[in-house]
C-alpha positions in Angstrom: 102.7 125.9 200.3 99.4 125.0 198.7 96.4 127.2 199.0 92.7 126.5 198.4 90.2 129.3 198.8 86.5 128.9 199.6 83.8 131.5 199.5 81.4 131.8 202.4 78.0 133.2 201.6 75.2 133.8 204.0 71.7 134.9 203.4 68.8 136.1 205.6 65.2 136.0 204.5 63.0 133.8 206.6 66.2 131.8 207.0 69.8 132.8 207.6 72.3 130.4 206.1 76.1 130.5 205.8 77.2 128.8 202.7 80.7 127.8 201.8 81.8 127.2 198.2 85.2 126.2 196.8 87.9 128.0 194.7 91.3 126.6 194.1 94.8 127.8 193.5 98.0 126.1 192.3 100.0 123.6 194.5 103.7 123.7 195.2 106.3 122.3 197.6 106.7 118.6 198.6 103.0 117.7 198.4 103.0 118.6 194.7 104.7 115.3 194.0 103.5 113.1 196.9 100.1 114.4 198.0 97.1 116.7 197.4 94.5 118.1 199.7 90.9 119.4 199.1 88.6 121.4 201.2 84.8 121.0 201.5 82.3 122.8 203.6 79.1 122.4 205.5 76.7 125.3 205.6 75.9 127.2 208.8 72.1 127.6 208.8 70.6 130.0 211.4 66.9 129.6 210.6 64.5 132.5 211.1 65.9 135.6 212.8 63.8 137.9 215.0 65.7 141.2 215.1 63.6 142.4 218.1 64.8 139.5 220.3 67.6 140.2 222.8 68.8 136.6 222.3 71.6 135.6 220.0 70.9 133.1 217.2 73.5 130.4 217.0 74.3 127.6 214.6 77.2 125.5 213.4 78.8 124.2 210.2 82.3 123.3 209.3 85.3 123.0 207.0 86.6 119.6 206.1 90.1 118.9 204.7 90.8 115.6 202.9 94.4 114.8 201.8 95.6 111.9 199.7 99.0 110.6 198.6 101.7 108.3 199.9 100.5 106.3 203.0 102.2 107.3 206.2 103.0 110.8 205.0 102.4 113.5 207.7 100.9 116.7 206.2 100.8 119.9 208.4 98.0 122.2 207.4 96.3 125.5 208.4 92.9 126.9 207.7 92.3 130.7 207.8 89.1 132.6 207.2 88.8 136.3 206.2 86.7 139.0 207.8 84.4 139.1 204.8 83.0 142.4 203.5 83.2 144.1 206.9 86.2 146.1 208.1 86.9 144.1 211.3 87.0 140.6 212.8 85.3 142.1 215.9 81.9 141.7 214.2 81.4 140.5 210.7 78.5 142.1 208.8 76.0 140.7 206.3 74.3 143.2 204.0 70.9 143.6 202.3 71.3 146.8 200.2 72.4 149.5 202.7 71.1 147.5 205.7 73.5 145.5 207.9 73.2 142.5 210.2 76.0 141.8 212.6 77.3 138.2 213.1 80.5 136.4 213.7 82.2 133.0 213.2 84.0 131.1 216.0 86.2 128.1 216.3 84.7 127.1 219.7 81.2 126.3 220.9 81.6 128.8 223.7 81.8 131.6 221.1 85.0 133.0 222.7 87.6 132.4 219.9 86.8 134.3 216.7 87.8 132.2 213.7 90.0 134.3 211.5 93.6 134.4 210.1 95.5 134.6 213.4 95.6 138.4 213.4 93.6 141.0 215.4 92.9 138.6 218.3 91.5 135.9 216.0 92.5 132.2 215.8 93.2 130.0 212.8 92.9 126.2 212.7 96.0 124.1 212.5 96.4 120.3 212.3 98.5 117.5 210.9 97.1 114.7 208.8 98.9 111.3 208.6 97.7 109.5 205.5 96.3 106.0 206.2 97.2 102.7 204.4 94.6 103.7 201.8 96.5 106.9 201.3 93.8 109.3 202.5 92.8 111.1 205.7 90.3 113.8 206.7 90.3 116.4 209.5 87.2 118.5 210.3 87.2 122.0 211.7 83.9 123.2 213.2 82.6 126.7 212.4 80.2 128.2 215.0 78.1 131.1 213.8 76.3 133.7 215.9 73.9 136.4 214.7 73.8 138.9 217.6 70.5 139.7 219.3 68.9 143.1 219.8 69.4 144.3 216.2 66.0 146.0 216.2 66.8 148.4 213.3 67.5 145.5 210.9 65.1 145.6 207.9 63.7 142.3 206.6 65.5 140.9 203.6 68.0 138.5 202.2 71.4 139.4 203.8 74.7 138.1 202.5 78.4 138.3 203.0 81.4 136.6 201.4 84.2 135.0 203.5 87.4 133.6 201.9 88.6 130.3 203.5 92.2 129.5 202.8 93.8 126.1 203.3 97.6 126.0 203.4 99.4 122.7 203.5 103.1 121.6 203.1 
């Protein structure tokens, strides 16, 4: 199994953005010899947040996996994301000092499937990539973010959280 980890950062000031950055770990198994995969990310940017509003603030970003190697090779893969600095997948939490802002990340645009690691009623993303004649292929996984409305006790500031994104491929 190969693993790549990515850090997800989000910030709230006049704008709320979820940023994904990359970390890597060593490769093993069949793909060590015949293929390699890399993960890249697209930020989830919420824009300005009004904590007095009852409405949720939604946005989208994503995780993209590109694999290369022997043409025609089928590579099964899985993407998991952590709960961040909070204690639960039920509602992730961004912090600004002692202040908290609740949000979550979803795999679907209907905001019903919490994107996680497959535990605690969450879903992870699975796919298989077949390498093309050029020896590469890409699969994209959307990440839908929602900052929950009616957080009237939220103080203004730059909120952040860190989410680990793990890619496993064989």
